[in-house]
N, C-alpha and C positions, 0 to 999 in steps of 0.2 A: 540595403546595406551595400556599400561600395565593395567590389570584388576583392581587392587585396585586404581589406580590413576583414572581410568575411574568412579569408583563408588563414589568417594568422590569429583570428580568435576563435574559430570553429572548435566546438567540443561535442562530445556526445552527450546528450541529455539523458538523465536517469529516469524520466517518467515521459512518455508520449500518450496522448490522448486524442479522442475525437475532437474536432474533424480531422479526417484524412484528407489528402488533396482530392479534390473533385476529378472527373475523369479529363476535363479539359487541362487541368493543372497536371495530372499524371501524365498526358501527352506531351506536354512541354518538358517534363523531367526525362521522358524516354528520348525526347528529340536532343537534349544536352547529352544524354548516353551515347546516342548515335554518332556524336561529334568527336569520340575516343581516338587516339593515334590507331592507325590500321594499316599496317604494311599491305601494300598490293590491293587495298580495298576489299579484303576478303569477308569484311563483315562477321568476324568470328565470335558473335555473341548471340545470345537468346535470352529473353526476359520472361518470367511468370509473375503475375499479378495475383495476390492473394489479399482478399478483404472480407468481411463479413463473417458469415457462418463457416465459410471456408477455413478461416484460421482454426477454428475448434476441431474441424475434421483433421487438419494438419497436426494439431496437438495430440490428437489420438493416434496418429502415426508416428509422431516423436515418442510418445510413451510407449507404444509397441516396439519400436526399435531399440529404445533404451532396455526394456525388459528382456527382449531377445538376446541382448548382449550380456545382460548381467541377471541372471535368472534369480538370484537372490537379493535384487534390489529392492530397497524398503518402499512401502506405499508412498511415502513422503517425496522420495526421489522421483518416483514415476509421476506423482502429481505435479513435481516442479516442471518435469519434461513437457507434460500435457499443457500446462499454463504458458510455456514459452511464446508460442504464436500470439498470444492475447496481450503480449507487452506493447503493441502498438495497432492501430487500426489498419494499417497497410503494411504488407510486407512485399517487397520486390526481390524475386529470386534472380540473380545474375548468373548465367551459365557461359562458360567459354564452350563454343561450338567449333570445335577442331576440324580444319580444313586440311586434306592432304595436299602439301604444296612444298616442292623440294627447295623453294627460295625464302619460304616463311615458316621458320621451326615452329613446333608447337609451343614453346615456351613464349615466343613472341605473341602468339595469338592469346595465350593465357594472360599475358601482361595487358594485352589491349582490353580483354574483358575486365580486368582489374581497373583500369583506367576508365571505363565505361561505369563500373561500380562508383568510382571517386566522383565521376561527373554527376551521378545520380544523387549523391550525398550534397555537393556543393550546390546543384540545381535546387534541390529541396530546401537548403538553407537560404538561397536567394530568393525563393517563392514563399518564405515565411513558415517553413516548416522545420522539424527537427529530424534527424537521421542518425541511425546507429548500425554499424556494420558488424554482422555476426556472422560466424561460420561453425567452427567445432565439428563434432562428429556427424552432425545432420547434413555435412557437405559430402560425406563420403559413404554413408550408410547405403547399403543396397536395397533395404526395404523403403527407405523414403526416396531414393533415386528412382526406384520403379514407381511409387506412387504419384511422383510428379511428372512421371514420363520423360525422365532425363535419358537421353539416347546414349549408345555405347561410345560415340565420338564427342560427348560432352561431359564437362566437368562443372560442378557447382562452385563458382568463386566466392559468392556472398549471399546472405540473406540480409536484405537492408530493411529494418523496421523504420517506418515513416509516420509521423503523426504531429499533432500541436504539442509544443512544449509547454509544460505546465509550469516550471520555474527554470528559467535558463541559468545554467551553472555559470559560474565566474570562469574565465579562461585561465588555464595554468600560467604560471609565470613563464616570460620568454626565455628560450634556450638560447645559449651562447652558441651561435652559428659556427664559430671557429672551432668548437669542440667536434665538429661533424664533417669538416672540409679540411682536405690537404691538398697542396699545390704540388702537382707533378713537375719534376724539374726538366722533364724532356729527355 
């Protein structure tokens, strides 16, 4: 797919199935992530790849974290949390690995990690896969952070679910660009 066409038609697919990207394709996806804008080449990112049985283990951690927050959570809600990591055959967790640098504020480093996450989504699409960006409470929950080995100087920016698209959804109608752009008169 041509790059521009991919950018303006990309949508998050509802269903992602096997196969996941193979290790060489995953390496290519990471190579694209590493080209994100990065002030002073701090490389303020880290990635965790989760596939296979590790997804079910992550689901158990999601369920435990949810239940610890809501002691009266219904069995159905806990089950939904447990199944979340099974929505795709590959999950790439994108972390902002914050570096103490007086010239590059933490917010710039977080945005760089977010740009790396977007590159992962676009590279996945370009390589024939679908990708969906998720965060929610799983990005900040202490139990989940500890289980994933997230450092005190790190923040989870995204869980990117990647797999083969079962049925590619139609792209939404184009938006009117002028509704989102203003010209500053100087």
